C-alpha positions as CSV (number, residue, x, y, z in Angstrom):
1,M,-80.0,-42.3,-114.9
2,T,-80.7,-39.1,-116.7
3,R,-78.3,-36.4,-117.6
4,E,-79.4,-32.8,-117.0
5,R,-78.2,-30.0,-119.0
6,R,-75.8,-27.8,-117.2
7,N,-76.0,-24.1,-117.3
8,K,-72.4,-23.7,-116.5
9,P,-69.9,-25.1,-118.8
10,M,-67.1,-27.4,-117.5
11,A,-63.8,-25.7,-116.5
12,A,-61.8,-27.8,-118.9
13,S,-64.1,-27.2,-121.8
14,A,-62.4,-23.9,-122.9
15,Y,-59.4,-21.9,-122.0
16,I,-60.2,-18.3,-120.9
17,G,-57.0,-16.5,-120.4
18,A,-55.2,-13.2,-121.1
19,G,-58.2,-11.0,-120.8
20,N,-60.7,-13.2,-122.8
21,K,-64.3,-12.8,-121.7
22,F,-66.5,-15.8,-121.2
23,S,-69.5,-14.0,-122.9
24,V,-67.4,-14.1,-126.2
25,I,-67.3,-17.9,-126.1
26,T,-70.9,-18.4,-125.0
27,R,-72.6,-16.0,-127.4
28,K,-74.8,-17.1,-130.3
29,A,-73.9,-16.4,-133.9
30,R,-75.5,-13.7,-135.9
31,P,-77.6,-14.7,-139.0
32,P,-75.3,-14.2,-142.0
33,F,-77.7,-12.1,-144.1
34,E,-79.0,-9.9,-141.3
35,R,-77.7,-6.7,-142.8
36,I,-78.9,-7.5,-146.3
37,K,-82.5,-8.0,-144.9
38,T,-82.3,-4.6,-143.1
39,I,-81.2,-3.0,-146.4
40,Y,-84.0,-4.6,-148.3
41,G,-86.5,-3.5,-145.6
42,E,-85.4,0.2,-145.8
43,E,-85.4,0.3,-149.6
44,H,-88.8,-1.4,-149.6
45,S,-90.2,1.1,-147.3
46,K,-88.8,4.0,-149.4
47,L,-90.8,2.4,-152.4
48,I,-94.1,2.2,-150.6
49,K,-94.0,5.1,-148.2
50,N,-97.0,7.1,-149.9
51,K,-99.3,4.0,-149.7
52,P,-101.6,3.4,-146.8
53,E,-100.3,1.0,-144.2
54,N,-103.0,-1.7,-144.6
55,H,-102.3,-1.9,-148.4
56,Q,-99.0,-3.6,-149.2
57,P,-98.7,-3.5,-153.0
58,Q,-96.9,-6.2,-154.9
59,L,-93.7,-5.1,-156.5
60,T,-93.4,-5.3,-160.3
61,K,-90.5,-7.2,-161.9
62,I,-88.8,-3.9,-162.8
63,Q,-89.1,-2.6,-159.3
64,R,-87.8,-5.9,-157.9
65,A,-84.8,-5.7,-160.3
66,D,-84.2,-2.0,-159.2
67,L,-84.4,-3.0,-155.6
68,K,-82.0,-5.9,-156.0
69,K,-79.5,-3.8,-157.9
70,K,-79.6,-1.0,-155.2
71,V,-79.0,-3.6,-152.4
72,E,-76.1,-5.1,-154.4
73,D,-74.6,-1.7,-154.9
74,I,-74.9,-0.8,-151.2
75,V,-73.4,-4.1,-150.2
76,R,-70.6,-3.7,-152.8
77,S,-69.8,-0.2,-151.5
78,E,-69.7,-1.4,-147.9
79,T,-67.4,-4.3,-148.7
80,R,-65.1,-1.8,-150.8
81,V,-64.9,0.4,-147.7
82,R,-64.1,-2.4,-145.5
83,I,-61.3,-3.6,-147.9
84,L,-59.9,-0.1,-148.2
85,T,-59.8,0.3,-144.5
86,V,-57.9,-2.9,-143.9
87,C,-55.5,-2.2,-146.8
88,L,-54.7,1.3,-145.4
89,S,-54.1,0.0,-141.9
90,I,-51.8,-2.6,-143.1
91,L,-50.0,0.0,-145.2
92,I,-49.8,2.3,-142.2
93,T,-48.5,-0.5,-140.0
94,L,-45.8,-1.4,-142.4
95,V,-44.7,2.3,-142.9
96,I,-44.6,2.7,-139.1
97,F,-42.4,-0.5,-138.8
98,G,-40.2,0.6,-141.6
99,I,-39.5,4.0,-140.1
100,V,-38.7,2.4,-136.7
101,Y,-36.5,-0.2,-138.3
102,Y,-34.5,2.4,-140.3
103,L,-34.1,4.7,-137.3
104,L,-32.8,1.8,-135.1
C-alpha cells in the first residue's frame, strides 16, 4: 500500500478564515540573502563595466574590501530607513489615539 503525495492539502491542516488567502499559506520561502546578492551583483558590475564581457577580472583585496563596505553601508541604510518608518508609524498611531482619547 503506497501513499501518493496529494496536490491539495487536507481541509483540517490549516485554518483559512477572515480573508486569508490559500496562496499565502502554500508559498515558498525566499532565500534569506537574496537582496544582498543583488546588491553585490550591481556593485560588481559597476567595477567591471569597462572590461570586455568574456574577460572577468579577479578583484584585488582592496576592491573586495571596498565592495564589502559599500554593501554593508547599503544594507545598513535600508535597515535604518525601515526602523525609522516603523517608529514613525507607531508614533503617529499613538498621537492619533491620544487625540481621540482626550476628545472623548
